[in-house]
C-alpha positions as CSV (number, residue, x, y, z in Angstrom):
1,X,-96.7,64.8,174.1
2,X,-99.1,63.5,171.3
3,X,-99.1,59.8,170.3
4,X,-100.7,59.5,166.9
5,X,-101.0,57.0,163.9
6,X,-100.4,58.0,160.2
7,X,-101.6,56.1,157.1
8,X,-100.5,55.8,153.6
9,X,-103.0,52.9,152.7
10,X,-100.0,51.1,151.4
11,X,-100.6,47.6,149.9
12,X,-98.7,44.7,148.2
13,X,-102.0,43.9,146.5
14,X,-103.2,46.7,144.1
15,X,-106.3,44.9,142.8
16,X,-109.7,46.0,143.7
17,X,-109.9,43.3,146.4
18,X,-106.6,44.6,147.8
19,X,-107.9,48.2,148.0
20,X,-111.1,46.8,150.0
21,X,-108.9,44.9,152.3
22,X,-106.6,47.7,153.2
23,X,-109.3,50.3,154.0
24,X,-111.2,47.6,156.0
25,X,-108.0,46.8,157.9
26,X,-107.2,50.4,158.4
27,X,-110.7,51.2,160.0
28,X,-110.5,48.2,162.4
29,X,-107.1,49.7,163.5
30,X,-108.5,53.2,163.9
31,X,-111.3,52.1,166.1
32,X,-108.9,50.3,168.2
33,X,-106.6,53.2,168.4
34,X,-109.2,55.4,169.9
35,X,-110.0,52.9,172.6
36,X,-106.3,52.6,173.2
37,X,-105.8,56.3,173.9
38,X,-104.0,57.6,170.5
39,X,-104.5,61.4,169.9
40,X,-104.7,61.9,166.4
41,X,-105.2,59.7,163.2
42,X,-103.4,61.3,160.3
43,X,-103.8,60.5,156.6
44,X,-101.4,61.5,153.7
45,X,-102.7,62.4,150.3
46,X,-101.0,60.7,147.2
47,X,-102.4,60.1,143.7
48,X,-101.2,57.6,141.1
49,X,-98.6,55.9,143.2
50,X,-99.5,52.3,143.0
51,X,-98.7,50.1,146.0
52,X,-96.9,52.9,147.7
53,X,-100.0,54.9,148.8
54,X,-103.6,54.3,147.9
55,X,-104.7,57.1,150.2
56,X,-105.9,59.3,147.4
57,X,-109.0,60.7,148.9
58,X,-108.1,61.6,152.6
59,X,-111.1,63.9,152.9
60,X,-113.4,61.0,152.5
61,X,-111.5,58.7,154.7
62,X,-111.2,61.1,157.5
63,X,-114.9,62.1,157.4
64,X,-115.6,58.2,157.8
65,X,-113.1,58.1,160.6
66,X,-114.8,61.1,162.3
67,X,-118.2,59.3,162.1
68,X,-116.9,56.1,163.4
69,X,-115.1,57.8,166.5
70,X,-116.0,60.2,169.3
71,X,-112.6,61.6,170.6
72,X,-109.6,61.1,168.4
73,X,-108.0,63.9,166.4
74,X,-108.7,64.0,162.6
75,X,-105.4,65.0,160.8
76,X,-104.7,65.7,157.2
77,X,-101.1,65.0,156.8
78,X,-101.5,66.5,154.4
79,X,-103.8,68.2,151.8
80,X,-101.9,68.6,148.6
81,X,-102.5,72.3,147.4
82,X,-102.0,72.4,143.5
83,X,-105.1,74.3,142.5
84,X,-106.2,71.7,140.0
85,X,-105.9,69.0,142.5
86,X,-107.4,70.8,145.4
87,X,-108.8,74.3,144.8
88,X,-108.6,76.5,147.8
89,X,-112.2,77.3,148.0
90,X,-113.0,73.6,148.0
91,X,-110.3,72.9,150.5
92,X,-111.5,75.6,152.9
93,X,-115.2,74.3,152.7
94,X,-114.2,70.7,153.3
95,X,-112.0,71.4,156.2
96,X,-114.7,73.6,157.7
97,X,-117.4,70.9,157.3
98,X,-115.2,68.2,158.5
99,X,-114.4,70.4,161.7
100,X,-118.0,71.1,162.4
101,X,-119.1,67.4,162.0
102,X,-116.2,66.1,164.0
103,X,-116.8,68.5,166.9
104,X,-113.7,70.5,166.3
105,X,-111.2,67.7,166.0
106,X,-109.4,68.6,162.6
107,X,-105.7,69.2,162.3
108,X,-104.9,70.7,158.9
109,X,-101.7,70.0,157.2
110,X,-100.6,71.3,153.8
111,X,-98.1,70.4,151.2
112,X,-97.3,70.1,147.5
113,X,-97.0,66.4,147.0
114,X,-93.8,64.6,146.2
115,X,-93.5,63.3,142.7
116,X,-93.8,64.3,139.1
117,X,-96.1,61.3,138.8
118,X,-98.6,63.1,141.0
119,X,-98.0,66.6,139.8
120,X,-98.2,65.5,136.0
121,X,-101.7,63.8,136.7
122,X,-103.0,67.3,137.1
123,X,-101.1,69.1,134.4
124,X,-98.2,70.5,136.5
125,X,-94.4,70.4,136.6
126,X,-93.3,69.4,140.1
127,X,-90.6,72.0,140.2
128,X,-93.0,74.9,139.4
129,X,-95.6,74.3,142.3
130,X,-94.0,76.1,145.2
131,X,-95.4,79.6,144.4
132,X,-98.9,78.4,143.7
133,X,-98.7,76.2,147.0
134,X,-97.8,79.3,148.8
135,X,-100.4,81.5,147.3
136,X,-102.9,78.8,148.2
137,X,-101.7,78.2,151.8
138,X,-101.9,81.8,152.7
139,X,-105.5,82.2,151.0
140,X,-107.3,79.2,152.6
141,X,-107.4,80.5,156.3
142,X,-108.6,83.8,154.9
143,X,-111.4,81.9,153.2
144,X,-112.2,80.3,156.5
145,X,-112.4,83.4,158.6
146,X,-113.7,86.1,156.3
147,X,-117.4,86.7,155.5
148,X,-116.5,87.2,151.8
149,X,-113.4,86.6,149.8
150,X,-112.1,88.2,146.9
151,X,-108.6,87.2,145.3
152,X,-106.9,88.2,142.2
153,X,-103.5,86.2,142.4
154,X,-100.9,85.0,140.0
155,X,-102.4,81.4,140.0
156,X,-105.7,81.7,141.8
157,X,-108.5,84.1,140.9
158,X,-111.8,84.3,142.9
159,X,-114.4,86.8,142.3
160,X,-116.1,88.3,145.4
161,X,-118.0,85.3,147.1
162,X,-119.4,84.2,150.5
163,X,-117.9,81.0,151.3
164,X,-119.7,78.6,153.8
165,X,-119.4,76.9,156.3
166,X,-116.9,78.3,158.8
167,X,-115.1,75.8,161.1
168,X,-115.9,75.0,164.7
169,X,-112.4,75.8,165.9
170,X,-112.0,79.6,166.1
171,X,-110.5,81.1,164.1
172,X,-109.6,77.8,162.3
173,X,-108.0,74.5,162.9
174,X,-104.3,74.3,163.7
175,X,-102.2,74.4,160.5
176,X,-99.1,72.3,159.8
177,X,-96.5,72.0,156.9
178,X,-95.1,68.7,155.6
179,X,-91.4,68.9,156.1
180,X,-88.8,66.6,154.4
181,X,-85.8,68.9,154.4
182,X,-84.1,72.0,156.0
183,X,-86.0,74.4,153.5
184,X,-89.5,73.1,154.4
185,X,-88.6,73.1,158.3
186,X,-87.3,76.8,157.9
187,X,-90.5,77.7,156.2
188,X,-92.8,76.0,158.7
189,X,-91.1,77.8,161.6
190,X,-90.9,81.1,159.9
191,X,-94.6,80.9,159.1
192,X,-95.7,79.9,162.6
193,X,-97.0,76.4,161.5
194,X,-96.6,73.1,163.1
195,X,-94.0,70.9,161.4
196,X,-94.7,67.2,160.2
197,X,-91.3,65.6,159.9
198,X,-92.1,62.7,157.5
199,X,-88.9,60.8,157.2
200,X,-87.1,57.7,158.4
201,X,-84.0,59.5,159.5
202,X,-84.3,58.6,163.2
203,X,-83.6,60.7,166.5
204,X,-80.3,62.3,165.2
205,X,-81.9,63.6,162.1
206,X,-85.0,64.8,164.1
207,X,-82.7,66.7,166.4
208,X,-81.1,68.5,163.5
209,X,-84.5,69.3,161.9
210,X,-85.8,70.4,165.4
211,X,-82.8,72.8,165.6
212,X,-83.7,74.4,162.2
213,X,-87.5,74.5,162.9
214,X,-87.2,76.1,166.7
215,X,-84.6,78.8,165.3
216,X,-86.9,79.7,162.4
217,X,-89.9,80.0,164.8
218,X,-87.9,82.2,167.3
219,X,-87.0,84.6,164.5
220,X,-90.3,84.6,162.6
221,X,-91.8,87.8,161.5
222,X,-95.6,88.6,161.8
223,X,-96.0,89.3,158.1
224,X,-94.7,85.8,157.1
225,X,-97.5,84.2,159.3
226,X,-99.9,81.5,157.6
227,X,-103.4,81.9,159.1
228,X,-104.3,83.3,162.3
229,X,-103.5,80.5,164.9
230,X,-99.7,80.2,165.2
231,X,-98.3,77.2,167.2
232,X,-95.0,75.6,167.8
233,X,-95.2,71.8,167.3
234,X,-92.8,69.1,165.7
235,X,-94.3,65.8,164.9
236,X,-91.8,62.9,164.1
237,X,-92.2,59.8,162.2
238,X,-91.8,56.6,164.1
239,X,-92.1,53.2,162.2
240,X,-92.9,50.7,164.7
241,X,-93.8,47.1,165.3
242,X,-94.3,46.0,169.1
243,X,-94.8,42.5,169.9
244,X,-94.0,40.3,172.9
245,X,-91.4,38.5,170.6
246,X,-88.9,41.3,170.1
247,X,-87.0,39.5,167.2
248,X,-90.2,38.7,165.2
249,X,-91.2,42.3,165.7
250,X,-88.0,43.5,164.2
251,X,-88.1,40.9,161.2
252,X,-91.7,42.0,160.4
253,X,-90.7,45.9,160.8
254,X,-87.6,45.7,158.7
255,X,-89.3,43.7,156.0
256,X,-92.2,46.3,156.0
257,X,-89.8,49.3,156.1
258,X,-87.9,47.7,153.1
259,X,-91.3,47.4,151.2
260,X,-91.9,51.1,152.1
261,X,-88.4,52.4,151.1
262,X,-88.3,50.4,147.9
263,X,-91.8,51.6,146.9
264,X,-90.7,55.0,147.6
265,X,-87.6,54.6,145.6
266,X,-89.7,53.4,142.7
267,X,-91.8,56.4,142.5
268,X,-89.5,59.0,143.8
269,X,-86.2,57.9,142.2
270,X,-86.9,55.4,139.5
271,X,-85.8,52.4,141.4
272,X,-87.0,48.8,140.8
273,X,-90.5,47.9,141.9
274,X,-90.2,46.0,145.0
275,X,-91.2,42.2,145.0
276,X,-91.5,40.7,148.4
277,X,-92.2,37.3,147.0
278,X,-88.5,37.2,146.0
279,X,-87.3,38.2,149.5
280,X,-87.5,34.7,151.2
281,X,-83.7,34.0,150.8
282,X,-82.6,37.4,151.5
283,X,-84.9,38.5,154.4
284,X,-83.8,35.9,157.0
285,X,-82.9,35.5,160.5
286,X,-79.6,34.0,161.0
287,X,-76.9,33.3,163.5
288,X,-73.4,34.6,162.9
289,X,-70.2,33.0,163.9
290,X,-70.5,34.4,167.6
291,X,-74.1,32.9,167.9
292,X,-75.7,36.3,167.8
293,X,-79.1,36.7,166.2
294,X,-79.0,38.9,163.1
295,X,-81.4,39.9,160.3
296,X,-79.9,40.0,156.8
297,X,-81.9,42.3,154.4
298,X,-81.4,45.3,152.1
299,X,-82.8,48.6,151.4
300,X,-83.1,49.9,147.9
301,X,-80.4,47.3,146.9
302,X,-78.0,48.2,149.8
303,X,-77.4,45.1,151.9
304,X,-77.9,45.5,155.6
305,X,-77.1,43.2,158.5
306,X,-78.7,44.2,161.8
307,X,-77.2,42.5,164.9
308,X,-79.8,43.0,167.7
309,X,-77.6,41.7,170.5
310,X,-75.3,44.8,170.0
311,X,-76.8,47.8,172.2
312,X,-75.1,50.2,169.6
313,X,-77.4,49.0,166.9
314,X,-80.3,50.9,168.7
315,X,-78.6,53.9,167.0
316,X,-79.1,52.6,163.5
317,X,-81.9,53.9,161.3
318,X,-83.4,50.4,160.2
319,X,-84.2,49.6,163.9
320,X,-86.7,52.2,164.7
321,X,-89.3,51.1,167.2
322,X,-89.1,47.5,166.3
323,X,-89.1,45.2,169.0
324,X,-90.7,44.8,172.5
325,X,-92.6,47.5,174.6
326,X,-89.2,48.3,176.2
327,X,-87.5,48.7,172.9
328,X,-90.5,51.1,171.7
329,X,-90.2,53.1,174.9
330,X,-86.5,53.5,174.6
331,X,-86.8,54.7,170.9
332,X,-89.7,57.0,171.7
333,X,-87.7,58.6,174.5
334,X,-85.0,59.3,172.1
335,X,-87.3,61.0,169.7
336,X,-88.6,63.1,172.5
337,X,-85.2,63.9,173.6
338,X,-84.5,65.2,170.0
339,X,-87.3,67.6,170.2
340,X,-90.6,65.8,169.2
341,X,-93.8,67.1,170.4
342,X,-95.9,64.3,168.8
343,X,-95.0,60.7,167.8
344,X,-96.3,59.7,164.3
345,X,-96.4,55.9,164.6
346,X,-96.6,54.1,161.4
347,X,-97.1,50.3,161.3
348,X,-99.2,50.2,158.2
349,X,-96.4,49.3,155.7
350,X,-97.2,47.0,152.8
351,X,-96.0,43.6,154.0
352,X,-97.0,43.9,157.6
353,X,-99.8,41.6,158.6
354,X,-103.0,43.0,160.2
355,X,-102.6,41.0,163.4
356,X,-99.2,42.5,163.9
357,X,-100.5,46.0,163.4
358,X,-103.3,45.3,165.8
359,X,-101.0,43.8,168.4
360,X,-98.7,46.9,168.0
361,X,-101.5,49.3,168.6
362,X,-102.6,47.5,171.6
363,X,-99.1,47.2,173.0
364,X,-98.5,51.1,172.5
365,X,-101.9,51.8,173.9
366,X,-101.7,49.7,177.0
367,X,-97.8,50.2,177.8
368,X,-96.1,52.9,175.8
369,X,-98.6,55.8,176.0
370,X,-99.4,55.2,179.8
371,X,-95.6,55.2,180.4
372,X,-95.1,58.6,179.0
373,X,-98.5,60.1,180.3
374,X,-97.3,58.9,183.9
375,X,-93.9,60.6,183.2
376,X,-95.5,63.8,182.0
377,X,-97.4,63.9,185.3
378,X,-94.4,63.6,187.2
379,X,-92.6,66.2,185.3
380,X,-95.5,68.7,185.8
381,X,-95.6,67.9,189.5
382,X,-91.9,68.8,189.7
383,X,-92.3,71.9,187.7
């Protein structure tokens, strides 16, 4: 099992000062995460999605992370491959250079980006990207392993050239595909790539996606392989806030998730831009008629009431790993049981304060990760 962090650089404050603040805070978290035993720091790539994600240059961010750390993995989750956005030669050069300088710590995820807002920035129609992404995806590992490359494709043309440097990992870093639906999961498995399941669906959804991915992996064909280092690996997103005060953690986490989802809805589905300054009367802890603690909020205009005294609420998507250490351990176990090989913890959601993110990272590092490391040793001893 791997236990990792993933970052969007999401911010309520889209000003210049807000950008400075969010990256300063993320770096404080990353340094702590290495000390706490986390395995990988992943960074998304999005362009022109105000508030939702200001992580537009992950290659620069991850290079800085590599220089500030010694051990933790460096993960592109993912590099977007439209050629005008990231030409395959430049991607191969950057990944190889980062892998050398980081001591072979790079994990290389690829994808196409998720919105017309992003695709249109570089002159593309989002719906036309798949074939050019595929062409680039197959080409990049060849560039990283061949002495010279020559390519005359439908979308990419490269005259014979030597491309340097080559990565430290031989033949190249492990490759992953961003997976949000059945089609991309099937594609990841069939191509021998790791799957980054970047959705809020929860353990039941992860279990379904896991079945699709594993079936595709087992039936894959050699000619469909991307790159030269197949590996079977499913990483699952795990929104989390872990505090001593479980109810406070759930309030902070659900508010952060609401901001994340409504920001997502704004750019992906034309929803309203989220305004957390208006949520005070809607996002409250209350007591119902039976005296149970509940949280009232709404996701994308759908009202949700979460009763945390009811054990069955652990099955509901809004909870995630929000609560105490015990709550987090229970939820992570469900993701592992659903088939996850890696937990992608995300606590950096727009409205979540820095103190809560740092405390979450400490609690996971001091309690959650050791719990599963110890469990893993026991399982190996029994095998």
